[in-house]
C-alpha positions as CSV (number, residue, x, y, z in Angstrom):
1,M,-13.8,96.1,27.2
2,Q,-11.9,97.1,24.0
3,T,-9.9,94.5,21.9
4,G,-6.9,95.1,19.8
5,A,-4.6,93.0,17.7
6,L,-1.1,91.9,18.5
7,I,0.8,91.4,15.2
8,S,4.2,89.8,14.9
9,F,5.8,89.7,11.5
10,T,9.1,89.1,9.7
11,V,10.0,90.1,6.2
12,T,13.0,87.9,5.5
13,G,13.0,84.7,3.5
14,K,12.9,85.3,-0.2
15,N,13.5,89.0,0.2
16,N,17.1,90.3,-0.1
17,H,18.6,93.0,2.2
18,T,17.7,95.9,-0.1
19,E,14.0,94.8,-0.3
20,V,13.8,94.4,3.5
21,N,15.3,98.0,3.9
22,R,12.8,99.3,1.4
23,F,10.0,97.6,3.3
24,C,11.1,99.0,6.6
25,R,11.2,102.6,5.2
26,A,7.8,102.2,3.6
27,F,6.2,100.6,6.7
28,Y,7.9,102.5,9.6
29,G,9.0,105.7,7.9
30,Y,12.5,107.2,8.4
31,N,14.4,110.3,9.2
32,D,15.6,112.2,6.2
33,K,18.4,114.7,6.5
34,S,19.1,117.6,4.2
35,N,21.6,120.5,3.9
36,K,24.5,118.3,5.2
37,G,22.5,117.2,8.2
38,Q,21.3,120.7,9.3
39,Y,17.6,119.7,8.9
40,T,16.0,116.4,9.8
41,Y,12.5,115.5,8.5
42,K,10.4,112.6,9.6
43,R,9.1,110.8,6.5
44,E,5.9,109.0,7.5
45,G,5.5,105.3,6.9
46,F,2.4,103.2,6.3
47,I,1.9,102.4,10.0
48,D,1.9,106.1,10.9
49,K,-1.6,106.3,9.5
50,Y,-2.9,104.2,12.3
51,P,-2.5,104.5,16.1
52,H,-0.1,101.8,17.2
53,I,2.3,100.7,19.8
54,K,5.6,99.4,18.5
55,V,6.6,96.9,21.2
56,Q,9.8,95.9,19.4
57,R,11.0,95.3,15.9
58,G,8.3,93.3,14.0
59,L,5.8,93.4,16.9
60,I,3.0,96.0,17.1
61,I,-0.3,96.5,18.9
62,I,-3.1,98.1,17.0
63,N,-6.9,98.6,17.2
64,M,-8.7,95.6,15.9
65,D,-10.5,97.8,13.3
66,D,-7.2,98.5,11.6
67,A,-5.9,95.0,11.5
68,E,-7.2,93.9,8.1
69,E,-5.5,96.8,6.2
70,I,-2.2,96.4,8.0
71,I,-2.2,92.6,7.4
72,N,-3.0,93.2,3.7
73,M,0.1,95.5,3.4
74,L,2.3,92.9,5.1
75,E,1.1,90.2,2.8
76,K,2.0,92.2,-0.2
77,H,5.6,92.2,1.0
78,N,5.6,88.4,1.6
79,A,5.9,88.8,5.4
80,E,5.4,85.9,7.8
81,I,2.5,87.1,10.0
82,F,1.2,86.0,13.4
83,M,-1.8,87.8,14.8
84,R,-3.8,87.4,18.0
85,E,-6.8,89.3,19.3
86,I,-6.0,90.7,22.7
87,I,-7.8,92.7,25.4
88,L,-6.3,96.1,25.7
89,L,-5.3,97.3,29.1
90,H,-6.0,100.8,30.2
91,T,-2.4,101.8,29.6
92,D,-2.6,100.3,26.1
93,K,-5.7,102.3,25.3
94,Q,-4.0,105.5,26.6
95,Q,-0.9,104.8,24.5
96,L,-3.0,104.3,21.3
97,K,-5.0,107.5,22.1
98,D,-1.7,109.4,22.7
99,A,-0.4,108.1,19.4
100,L,-3.5,109.3,17.6
101,N,-3.2,112.8,19.2
102,K,0.5,112.9,18.4
103,K,-0.2,112.3,14.8
104,Y,-2.3,115.4,14.5
105,N,0.1,117.6,16.5
106,K,3.3,116.9,14.5
107,T,5.4,119.3,12.6
108,S,7.4,118.2,9.6
109,I,10.8,119.5,10.9
110,I,12.2,117.7,13.9
111,E,15.4,119.7,14.4
112,H,16.5,123.1,13.2
């Protein structure tokens, strides 16, 4: 039986809109367009280093081993954090495994 962490977080409060956008780009990554939109590049975010399942905005499932590093990053950005240890279902384990495999099979250009 493998356990994971369910982390819920918000980055509002004292942060202004610009700081929240900066956090979201740093945490989740973003698509960058060049040459008047002809090329699209996926800029990796902090969370892309770890296999994860993005359930919805501000709610992720990760391996328990990675929880401390992710929580430390969220605390640096004054996020309100709620975490619970959960038992991963077979489908959760498969999605985390697929996310890890996808990470190593990516190319930098999405569209051409």
